[in-house]
A tleap script that builds the chain and sets N, CA, C and O, in Angstrom:
source leaprc.protein.ff14SB
mol = sequence {
  NMET ASN ILE LYS PRO PRO LYS ALA PRO ILE
  ILE LYS GLU ILE ILE TRP LEU PRO PRO LEU
  GLN SER TRP ILE LYS ILE ASN THR ASP GLY
  ALA SER THR LYS ASN SER ILE LYS ALA SER
  ALA GLY GLY ILE PHE ARG ASN SER GLU GLY
  VAL PHE LEU GLY CYS PHE ALA LYS PHE LEU
  TRP ARG GLU ASN ALA LEU PHE ALA GLU LEU
  THR ALA ALA VAL ILE ALA ILE GLU THR THR
  PHE SER LYS GLY TYR PHE ASN ILE TRP LEU
  GLU SER TYR SER GLN LEU VAL ILE GLN ALA
  PHE SER SER ASN LYS VAL VAL PRO TRP THR
  LEU ARG ASN CARG
}
set mol.1.N position { -58.884 157.207 14.897 }
set mol.1.CA position { -59.275 155.897 15.149 }
set mol.1.C position { -59.509 155.108 15.888 }
set mol.1.O position { -58.737 155.000 16.840 }
set mol.2.N position { -60.622 154.237 15.797 }
set mol.2.CA position { -60.934 153.685 17.453 }
set mol.2.C position { -60.052 152.190 16.975 }
set mol.2.O position { -60.603 151.729 15.975 }
set mol.3.N position { -59.059 151.477 17.342 }
set mol.3.CA position { -59.052 150.108 16.838 }
set mol.3.C position { -59.483 149.271 18.406 }
set mol.3.O position { -59.040 149.759 19.446 }
set mol.4.N position { -60.124 148.347 18.449 }
set mol.4.CA position { -60.708 147.670 19.649 }
set mol.4.C position { -59.875 146.039 19.397 }
set mol.4.O position { -59.443 145.954 18.248 }
set mol.5.N position { -59.723 145.354 19.871 }
set mol.5.CA position { -58.347 143.677 20.994 }
set mol.5.C position { -59.373 142.589 19.953 }
set mol.5.O position { -60.325 143.092 19.357 }
set mol.6.N position { -59.141 141.447 19.847 }
set mol.6.CA position { -59.967 140.580 19.584 }
set mol.6.C position { -59.957 140.314 20.592 }
set mol.6.O position { -59.061 140.242 21.433 }
set mol.7.N position { -61.928 139.978 20.609 }
set mol.7.CA position { -62.134 138.974 22.226 }
set mol.7.C position { -62.193 138.004 22.522 }
set mol.7.O position { -62.506 137.075 21.778 }
set mol.8.N position { -61.917 137.914 23.673 }
set mol.8.CA position { -60.996 136.214 24.345 }
set mol.8.C position { -61.784 135.370 24.506 }
set mol.8.O position { -62.663 135.332 25.367 }
set mol.9.N position { -61.523 134.527 23.608 }
set mol.9.CA position { -62.414 133.308 23.948 }
set mol.9.C position { -63.261 132.442 24.513 }
set mol.9.O position { -64.128 131.699 24.055 }
set mol.10.N position { -62.584 132.821 26.325 }
set mol.10.CA position { -62.645 131.746 26.648 }
set mol.10.C position { -61.376 132.394 28.250 }
set mol.10.O position { -60.179 132.114 28.322 }
set mol.11.N position { -62.095 133.170 29.186 }
set mol.11.CA position { -61.158 133.637 30.403 }
set mol.11.C position { -61.941 132.626 31.137 }
set mol.11.O position { -63.120 132.309 31.297 }
set mol.12.N position { -60.667 132.229 31.540 }
set mol.12.CA position { -60.700 130.194 32.854 }
set mol.12.C position { -59.886 131.077 34.240 }
set mol.12.O position { -58.958 131.759 33.804 }
set mol.13.N position { -60.001 131.152 35.292 }
set mol.13.CA position { -59.150 131.614 36.389 }
set mol.13.C position { -58.867 130.650 36.846 }
set mol.13.O position { -59.656 129.707 36.902 }
set mol.14.N position { -57.453 130.599 37.384 }
set mol.14.CA position { -56.534 129.329 37.802 }
set mol.14.C position { -56.005 130.048 39.491 }
set mol.14.O position { -55.647 131.182 39.811 }
set mol.15.N position { -56.167 128.856 40.220 }
set mol.15.CA position { -55.551 129.779 41.220 }
set mol.15.C position { -54.760 128.393 41.693 }
set mol.15.O position { -55.126 127.221 41.602 }
set mol.16.N position { -53.475 129.000 42.259 }
set mol.16.CA position { -52.709 128.698 42.332 }
set mol.16.C position { -52.041 128.018 43.306 }
set mol.16.O position { -51.144 128.837 43.507 }
set mol.17.N position { -51.794 127.028 44.137 }
set mol.17.CA position { -51.982 126.468 45.619 }
set mol.17.C position { -50.111 126.480 45.853 }
set mol.17.O position { -49.227 126.378 45.002 }
set mol.18.N position { -50.048 126.591 46.846 }
set mol.18.CA position { -48.542 126.159 47.522 }
set mol.18.C position { -48.466 124.435 47.643 }
set mol.18.O position { -49.432 123.680 47.539 }
set mol.19.N position { -47.416 124.146 47.826 }
set mol.19.CA position { -47.121 122.754 48.011 }
set mol.19.C position { -47.241 122.329 49.921 }
set mol.19.O position { -47.668 123.158 50.725 }
set mol.20.N position { -46.926 121.376 50.201 }
set mol.20.CA position { -46.306 121.406 52.033 }
set mol.20.C position { -45.804 122.040 52.420 }
set mol.20.O position { -45.790 123.102 51.799 }
set mol.21.N position { -45.019 121.993 53.652 }
set mol.21.CA position { -44.127 122.779 54.086 }
set mol.21.C position { -43.567 121.607 53.751 }
set mol.21.O position { -43.986 120.467 53.548 }
set mol.22.N position { -41.462 122.692 53.725 }
set mol.22.CA position { -40.720 121.197 52.848 }
set mol.22.C position { -41.174 120.507 51.098 }
set mol.22.O position { -40.627 119.536 50.575 }
set mol.23.N position { -42.184 121.262 50.549 }
set mol.23.CA position { -42.393 119.730 49.084 }
set mol.23.C position { -42.308 121.666 48.183 }
set mol.23.O position { -42.757 122.797 48.367 }
set mol.24.N position { -41.226 120.746 47.012 }
set mol.24.CA position { -41.658 121.793 45.385 }
set mol.24.C position { -42.701 121.731 44.954 }
set mol.24.O position { -43.383 120.721 44.780 }
set mol.25.N position { -43.057 123.283 44.633 }
set mol.25.CA position { -43.851 122.171 43.794 }
set mol.25.C position { -43.880 122.658 41.620 }
set mol.25.O position { -44.263 123.735 41.163 }
set mol.26.N position { -43.418 121.602 40.898 }
set mol.26.CA position { -43.364 122.768 40.147 }
set mol.26.C position { -44.565 122.394 38.679 }
set mol.26.O position { -45.309 121.444 38.437 }
set mol.27.N position { -44.275 123.570 38.025 }
set mol.27.CA position { -44.997 123.457 37.155 }
set mol.27.C position { -44.932 123.818 35.710 }
set mol.27.O position { -44.619 124.875 35.161 }
set mol.28.N position { -45.410 122.362 35.114 }
set mol.28.CA position { -44.237 122.444 33.534 }
set mol.28.C position { -45.669 122.423 32.612 }
set mol.28.O position { -46.765 121.922 32.864 }
set mol.29.N position { -45.177 123.185 31.436 }
set mol.29.CA position { -45.768 122.796 30.506 }
set mol.29.C position { -45.159 122.750 29.136 }
set mol.29.O position { -44.199 123.520 29.110 }
set mol.30.N position { -45.349 122.138 27.972 }
set mol.30.CA position { -45.030 121.805 26.482 }
set mol.30.C position { -45.817 122.036 25.699 }
set mol.30.O position { -47.040 121.899 25.686 }
set mol.31.N position { -44.845 122.547 24.739 }
set mol.31.CA position { -46.600 122.969 23.250 }
set mol.31.C position { -45.366 123.298 22.351 }
set mol.31.O position { -44.246 123.743 22.604 }
set mol.32.N position { -46.358 122.688 20.549 }
set mol.32.CA position { -45.608 122.898 19.775 }
set mol.32.C position { -46.541 123.232 18.483 }
set mol.32.O position { -47.742 122.981 18.587 }
set mol.33.N position { -46.260 123.546 17.794 }
set mol.33.CA position { -46.682 124.310 16.789 }
set mol.33.C position { -47.814 122.444 15.870 }
set mol.33.O position { -47.719 121.217 15.890 }
set mol.34.N position { -48.853 123.713 15.150 }
set mol.34.CA position { -49.445 122.747 14.419 }
set mol.34.C position { -49.386 121.303 13.539 }
set mol.34.O position { -50.278 120.455 13.518 }
set mol.35.N position { -48.332 121.260 12.950 }
set mol.35.CA position { -47.114 120.892 12.216 }
set mol.35.C position { -46.402 119.574 12.773 }
set mol.35.O position { -46.546 118.383 12.495 }
set mol.36.N position { -45.749 120.114 13.481 }
set mol.36.CA position { -44.907 119.578 15.272 }
set mol.36.C position { -42.866 120.973 14.347 }
set mol.36.O position { -41.785 120.469 14.045 }
set mol.37.N position { -43.144 122.167 14.264 }
set mol.37.CA position { -41.935 122.232 13.466 }
set mol.37.C position { -41.027 123.131 14.267 }
set mol.37.O position { -39.830 123.360 14.096 }
set mol.38.N position { -41.905 123.613 15.228 }
set mol.38.CA position { -41.305 123.415 16.759 }
set mol.38.C position { -41.993 123.282 17.878 }
set mol.38.O position { -43.210 123.126 17.987 }
set mol.39.N position { -40.812 123.379 19.105 }
set mol.39.CA position { -41.463 122.442 19.829 }
set mol.39.C position { -41.149 123.090 20.897 }
set mol.39.O position { -39.961 123.340 20.694 }
set mol.40.N position { -41.662 123.935 22.818 }
set mol.40.CA position { -40.942 123.672 23.448 }
set mol.40.C position { -41.057 123.168 24.894 }
set mol.40.O position { -41.818 122.210 25.033 }
set mol.41.N position { -40.222 123.799 26.406 }
set mol.41.CA position { -41.323 122.509 27.314 }
set mol.41.C position { -40.552 123.618 28.056 }
set mol.41.O position { -39.716 124.328 27.497 }
set mol.42.N position { -40.933 123.729 29.514 }
set mol.42.CA position { -40.758 125.066 30.585 }
set mol.42.C position { -41.202 124.319 31.522 }
set mol.42.O position { -42.100 123.516 31.270 }
set mol.43.N position { -40.709 124.418 32.691 }
set mol.43.CA position { -41.633 125.010 33.582 }
set mol.43.C position { -40.361 125.727 34.599 }
set mol.43.O position { -39.151 125.806 34.391 }
set mol.44.N position { -41.637 126.444 36.381 }
set mol.44.CA position { -41.050 127.394 37.253 }
set mol.44.C position { -41.202 126.659 38.221 }
set mol.44.O position { -42.356 126.234 38.289 }
set mol.45.N position { -40.113 126.094 39.521 }
set mol.45.CA position { -40.235 125.769 40.522 }
set mol.45.C position { -40.555 126.702 41.617 }
set mol.45.O position { -39.890 127.737 41.595 }
set mol.46.N position { -41.429 126.582 42.587 }
set mol.46.CA position { -41.898 127.391 43.921 }
set mol.46.C position { -41.327 126.775 45.171 }
set mol.46.O position { -40.700 125.739 44.948 }
set mol.47.N position { -41.361 126.992 45.896 }
set mol.47.CA position { -41.869 126.344 47.372 }
set mol.47.C position { -42.867 126.286 48.056 }
set mol.47.O position { -43.949 126.382 47.477 }
set mol.48.N position { -42.831 126.096 49.630 }
set mol.48.CA position { -44.450 126.713 50.226 }
set mol.48.C position { -44.593 127.502 50.737 }
set mol.48.O position { -45.572 127.489 51.483 }
set mol.49.N position { -43.468 129.105 50.688 }
set mol.49.CA position { -44.398 129.988 50.798 }
set mol.49.C position { -44.735 130.717 48.575 }
set mol.49.O position { -44.795 131.945 48.510 }
set mol.50.N position { -44.831 130.271 47.745 }
set mol.50.CA position { -45.130 130.542 46.180 }
set mol.50.C position { -42.951 131.360 45.651 }
set mol.50.O position { -42.493 131.836 44.612 }
set mol.51.N position { -42.262 131.051 47.216 }
set mol.51.CA position { -41.401 132.104 46.958 }
set mol.51.C position { -40.419 131.086 45.445 }
set mol.51.O position { -39.972 129.945 45.565 }
set mol.52.N position { -40.340 131.948 44.192 }
set mol.52.CA position { -39.369 131.401 43.181 }
set mol.52.C position { -37.763 130.586 43.448 }
set mol.52.O position { -36.698 131.025 43.882 }
set mol.53.N position { -38.035 129.699 43.133 }
set mol.53.CA position { -36.541 128.861 43.385 }
set mol.53.C position { -36.137 128.701 41.171 }
set mol.53.O position { -34.994 128.343 40.885 }
set mol.54.N position { -36.611 128.838 40.601 }
set mol.54.CA position { -35.719 128.739 39.384 }
set mol.54.C position { -36.647 128.093 38.372 }
set mol.54.O position { -37.197 127.049 38.724 }
set mol.55.N position { -36.918 128.624 37.038 }
set mol.55.CA position { -37.124 127.349 36.005 }
set mol.55.C position { -36.325 127.228 34.544 }
set mol.55.O position { -35.316 127.876 34.268 }
set mol.56.N position { -36.923 126.352 33.741 }
set mol.56.CA position { -36.003 126.530 32.714 }
set mol.56.C position { -37.514 126.290 31.740 }
set mol.56.O position { -38.581 125.689 31.863 }
set mol.57.N position { -36.544 127.535 30.312 }
set mol.57.CA position { -37.530 126.937 29.078 }
set mol.57.C position { -35.925 125.888 27.651 }
set mol.57.O position { -34.695 125.866 27.697 }
set mol.58.N position { -36.847 125.325 26.771 }
set mol.58.CA position { -36.221 124.308 26.089 }
set mol.58.C position { -36.932 124.521 25.070 }
set mol.58.O position { -38.141 124.388 25.260 }
set mol.59.N position { -36.503 124.898 23.726 }
set mol.59.CA position { -36.060 124.466 22.634 }
set mol.59.C position { -35.648 123.662 22.173 }
set mol.59.O position { -34.456 123.427 22.370 }
set mol.60.N position { -36.826 122.388 20.880 }
set mol.60.CA position { -36.800 121.035 21.001 }
set mol.60.C position { -37.070 120.793 19.994 }
set mol.60.O position { -37.926 119.910 19.933 }
set mol.61.N position { -36.394 121.559 18.128 }
set mol.61.CA position { -37.235 121.366 17.069 }
set mol.61.C position { -38.235 120.970 16.582 }
set mol.61.O position { -39.260 121.487 16.138 }
set mol.62.N position { -37.952 120.244 16.672 }
set mol.62.CA position { -39.120 119.500 15.926 }
set mol.62.C position { -40.365 118.407 16.159 }
set mol.62.O position { -40.731 117.596 15.308 }
set mol.63.N position { -40.753 118.511 17.063 }
set mol.63.CA position { -41.019 117.629 18.060 }
set mol.63.C position { -42.452 117.745 18.068 }
set mol.63.O position { -42.811 118.831 17.612 }
set mol.64.N position { -43.724 116.729 18.561 }
set mol.64.CA position { -45.595 116.727 19.255 }
set mol.64.C position { -44.862 117.103 20.133 }
set mol.64.O position { -43.759 117.166 20.677 }
set mol.65.N position { -46.669 117.502 20.018 }
set mol.65.CA position { -46.834 118.316 21.886 }
set mol.65.C position { -46.573 117.539 22.681 }
set mol.65.O position { -45.927 118.004 23.621 }
set mol.66.N position { -46.916 115.958 22.758 }
set mol.66.CA position { -46.742 115.082 23.972 }
set mol.66.C position { -45.056 114.771 24.275 }
set mol.66.O position { -44.462 114.571 25.334 }
set mol.67.N position { -44.545 114.831 22.749 }
set mol.67.CA position { -43.277 115.035 23.674 }
set mol.67.C position { -42.605 116.221 24.550 }
set mol.67.O position { -41.630 116.253 25.301 }
set mol.68.N position { -43.254 116.877 24.259 }
set mol.68.CA position { -42.841 118.524 24.435 }
set mol.68.C position { -43.486 117.906 26.407 }
set mol.68.O position { -42.919 117.202 27.242 }
set mol.69.N position { -44.487 118.427 26.417 }
set mol.69.CA position { -45.229 118.128 27.739 }
set mol.69.C position { -44.317 117.264 28.198 }
set mol.69.O position { -43.679 117.769 29.121 }
set mol.70.N position { -43.865 115.758 27.839 }
set mol.70.CA position { -43.174 115.005 28.453 }
set mol.70.C position { -41.705 115.428 28.958 }
set mol.70.O position { -41.412 115.830 30.083 }
set mol.71.N position { -40.903 115.252 27.917 }
set mol.71.CA position { -40.218 116.181 27.815 }
set mol.71.C position { -39.951 118.011 29.084 }
set mol.71.O position { -38.802 118.446 29.004 }
set mol.72.N position { -40.555 118.535 29.688 }
set mol.72.CA position { -40.668 119.163 30.565 }
set mol.72.C position { -40.964 118.909 31.539 }
set mol.72.O position { -40.353 119.555 32.390 }
set mol.73.N position { -42.156 117.751 32.174 }
set mol.73.CA position { -41.905 116.754 33.337 }
set mol.73.C position { -40.374 116.108 33.711 }
set mol.73.O position { -39.904 116.303 34.832 }
set mol.74.N position { -39.612 115.302 32.656 }
set mol.74.CA position { -38.513 114.754 32.756 }
set mol.74.C position { -37.331 115.739 32.928 }
set mol.74.O position { -36.327 115.321 33.505 }
set mol.75.N position { -37.360 116.725 32.576 }
set mol.75.CA position { -36.368 117.918 32.363 }
set mol.75.C position { -36.698 118.414 34.562 }
set mol.75.O position { -35.969 118.374 35.554 }
set mol.76.N position { -37.945 118.750 34.350 }
set mol.76.CA position { -38.343 119.313 35.833 }
set mol.76.C position { -38.260 117.739 36.734 }
set mol.76.O position { -37.625 117.958 37.766 }
set mol.77.N position { -38.664 116.367 36.665 }
set mol.77.CA position { -38.133 115.937 37.832 }
set mol.77.C position { -36.967 115.759 38.102 }
set mol.77.O position { -36.636 115.753 39.288 }
set mol.78.N position { -35.447 115.447 36.481 }
set mol.78.CA position { -34.134 115.586 36.743 }
set mol.78.C position { -33.169 117.134 37.595 }
set mol.78.O position { -32.087 117.187 38.180 }
set mol.79.N position { -34.099 118.071 37.306 }
set mol.79.CA position { -33.197 119.649 37.942 }
set mol.79.C position { -33.937 119.011 39.331 }
set mol.79.O position { -33.141 118.169 39.748 }
set mol.80.N position { -34.930 119.047 40.082 }
set mol.80.CA position { -35.550 118.649 41.427 }
set mol.80.C position { -34.285 118.116 42.426 }
set mol.80.O position { -33.792 118.671 43.408 }
set mol.81.N position { -33.926 116.698 41.728 }
set mol.81.CA position { -32.991 115.085 41.967 }
set mol.81.C position { -31.751 115.747 42.281 }
set mol.81.O position { -31.282 115.892 43.410 }
set mol.82.N position { -31.034 116.317 40.687 }
set mol.82.CA position { -29.399 116.827 41.168 }
set mol.82.C position { -29.513 118.366 41.852 }
set mol.82.O position { -28.781 119.250 41.409 }
set mol.83.N position { -30.526 118.675 43.028 }
set mol.83.CA position { -30.405 120.186 43.812 }
set mol.83.C position { -30.863 119.151 44.749 }
set mol.83.O position { -31.789 119.857 45.147 }
set mol.84.N position { -30.995 118.135 45.403 }
set mol.84.CA position { -31.180 116.966 45.679 }
set mol.84.C position { -32.997 117.527 46.922 }
set mol.84.O position { -33.278 117.374 48.110 }
set mol.85.N position { -33.745 118.180 45.675 }
set mol.85.CA position { -35.132 117.655 46.570 }
set mol.85.C position { -35.597 116.521 46.180 }
set mol.85.O position { -35.306 116.063 45.075 }
set mol.86.N position { -36.379 115.910 47.023 }
set mol.86.CA position { -37.180 114.941 46.707 }
set mol.86.C position { -38.644 114.854 46.893 }
set mol.86.O position { -39.422 114.096 46.312 }
set mol.87.N position { -38.870 115.640 47.686 }
set mol.87.CA position { -40.390 116.523 47.906 }
set mol.87.C position { -41.374 117.200 47.012 }
set mol.87.O position { -42.198 118.110 47.110 }
set mol.88.N position { -40.974 116.430 46.161 }
set mol.88.CA position { -41.992 117.208 45.276 }
set mol.88.C position { -43.148 116.780 44.348 }
set mol.88.O position { -43.546 115.645 44.083 }
set mol.89.N position { -43.658 118.191 43.851 }
set mol.89.CA position { -45.067 118.341 43.478 }
set mol.89.C position { -45.135 118.169 42.277 }
set mol.89.O position { -44.336 119.104 42.253 }
set mol.90.N position { -45.341 117.818 40.867 }
set mol.90.CA position { -45.137 117.587 40.040 }
set mol.90.C position { -46.544 118.334 39.019 }
set mol.90.O position { -47.240 117.333 38.848 }
set mol.91.N position { -47.340 119.605 38.236 }
set mol.91.CA position { -48.372 119.535 38.242 }
set mol.91.C position { -48.822 119.918 36.312 }
set mol.91.O position { -48.791 120.908 35.581 }
set mol.92.N position { -48.994 119.262 36.256 }
set mol.92.CA position { -49.461 119.445 34.288 }
set mol.92.C position { -51.046 119.422 34.018 }
set mol.92.O position { -51.968 118.871 34.620 }
set mol.93.N position { -51.003 120.149 33.003 }
set mol.93.CA position { -52.801 119.596 32.696 }
set mol.93.C position { -52.717 118.513 31.098 }
set mol.93.O position { -53.567 118.460 30.210 }
set mol.94.N position { -51.304 117.704 31.187 }
set mol.94.CA position { -52.259 117.507 30.044 }
set mol.94.C position { -52.169 115.387 30.410 }
set mol.94.O position { -51.272 114.632 30.786 }
set mol.95.N position { -52.979 115.288 30.196 }
set mol.95.CA position { -53.514 114.118 31.174 }
set mol.95.C position { -52.311 113.178 30.115 }
set mol.95.O position { -51.092 113.316 30.225 }
set mol.96.N position { -52.719 112.613 29.515 }
set mol.96.CA position { -50.607 111.732 28.904 }
set mol.96.C position { -50.035 111.955 29.746 }
set mol.96.O position { -49.790 110.987 30.466 }
set mol.97.N position { -49.469 113.341 30.185 }
set mol.97.CA position { -48.158 112.644 30.940 }
set mol.97.C position { -48.562 112.215 31.835 }
set mol.97.O position { -47.934 111.401 32.512 }
set mol.98.N position { -50.490 112.899 32.291 }
set mol.98.CA position { -49.943 111.564 33.679 }
set mol.98.C position { -49.942 110.336 33.959 }
set mol.98.O position { -49.568 109.584 34.859 }
set mol.99.N position { -50.952 110.278 32.005 }
set mol.99.CA position { -50.558 108.374 32.225 }
set mol.99.C position { -49.498 107.823 30.964 }
set mol.99.O position { -49.487 107.047 30.009 }
set mol.100.N position { -48.665 108.763 31.654 }
set mol.100.CA position { -47.341 108.237 30.844 }
set mol.100.C position { -46.341 107.980 32.642 }
set mol.100.O position { -45.206 107.530 32.795 }
set mol.101.N position { -47.112 108.363 33.476 }
set mol.101.CA position { -46.508 107.890 35.044 }
set mol.101.C position { -47.052 106.679 34.950 }
set mol.101.O position { -46.232 105.883 34.491 }
set mol.102.N position { -48.035 106.221 35.177 }
set mol.102.CA position { -48.528 104.527 35.645 }
set mol.102.C position { -48.489 103.565 34.075 }
set mol.102.O position { -48.721 102.356 34.079 }
set mol.103.N position { -48.242 104.151 33.113 }
set mol.103.CA position { -47.516 103.279 32.241 }
set mol.103.C position { -47.136 103.804 31.062 }
set mol.103.O position { -47.553 104.869 30.608 }
set mol.104.N position { -46.270 103.008 30.498 }
set mol.104.CA position { -45.009 103.305 29.544 }
set mol.104.C position { -44.977 103.024 27.921 }
set mol.104.O position { -44.149 102.686 27.075 }
set mol.105.N position { -47.078 103.538 28.033 }
set mol.105.CA position { -46.828 102.815 26.416 }
set mol.105.C position { -47.009 103.888 25.313 }
set mol.105.O position { -47.135 103.656 24.111 }
set mol.106.N position { -46.997 105.537 26.135 }
set mol.106.CA position { -47.187 106.476 25.344 }
set mol.106.C position { -45.958 107.471 25.333 }
set mol.106.O position { -45.778 108.287 24.429 }
set mol.107.N position { -45.014 107.299 26.587 }
set mol.107.CA position { -44.184 107.121 26.311 }
set mol.107.C position { -43.193 106.968 25.195 }
set mol.107.O position { -42.915 105.806 24.898 }
set mol.108.N position { -42.487 108.133 24.384 }
set mol.108.CA position { -41.996 108.195 23.104 }
set mol.108.C position { -40.727 107.314 23.619 }
set mol.108.O position { -40.206 107.512 24.716 }
set mol.109.N position { -40.232 106.185 22.581 }
set mol.109.CA position { -39.298 105.977 22.894 }
set mol.109.C position { -37.791 106.653 23.219 }
set mol.109.O position { -37.123 106.461 24.235 }
set mol.110.N position { -37.474 107.435 22.156 }
set mol.110.CA position { -36.868 108.617 23.150 }
set mol.110.C position { -36.548 108.887 23.786 }
set mol.110.O position { -35.426 109.353 23.983 }
set mol.111.N position { -37.766 108.653 24.733 }
set mol.111.CA position { -37.390 109.500 26.484 }
set mol.111.C position { -37.782 108.523 27.242 }
set mol.111.O position { -38.529 108.754 28.193 }
set mol.112.N position { -37.278 107.065 26.909 }
set mol.112.CA position { -38.239 105.687 28.306 }
set mol.112.C position { -36.743 105.716 28.624 }
set mol.112.O position { -36.470 104.787 29.384 }
set mol.113.N position { -35.941 106.277 28.384 }
set mol.113.CA position { -34.389 105.524 29.326 }
set mol.113.C position { -33.732 106.602 29.624 }
set mol.113.O position { -32.590 106.544 30.080 }
set mol.114.N position { -34.688 108.309 29.296 }
set mol.114.CA position { -34.020 109.522 30.674 }
set mol.114.C position { -35.081 108.539 32.194 }
set mol.114.O position { -35.003 108.935 33.357 }
savepdb mol mol.pdb
quit
């Protein structure tokens, strides 16, 4: 029996760039199912040498993708500040997360006061 896996739709090469010396880089992501039944957020912390410093993952229950992406960014910032890291590079591939830092109009009210 010859089993063939499905062909990958798109293969993209992603190159991780380290932050400057004494900075922490945080890569975050959030996701939800189509009908927002399940959502989650996560992130990973690395220093300028690429050394793993920590990570997090959080299940968010019934939320949409925007909420999940923003929650990942908020948790990442809160975590680094609580550990005394103030030079951070937050990387997210969500354009709405990037817009949220310049205008809180896209931020859900449940996250605004965080």
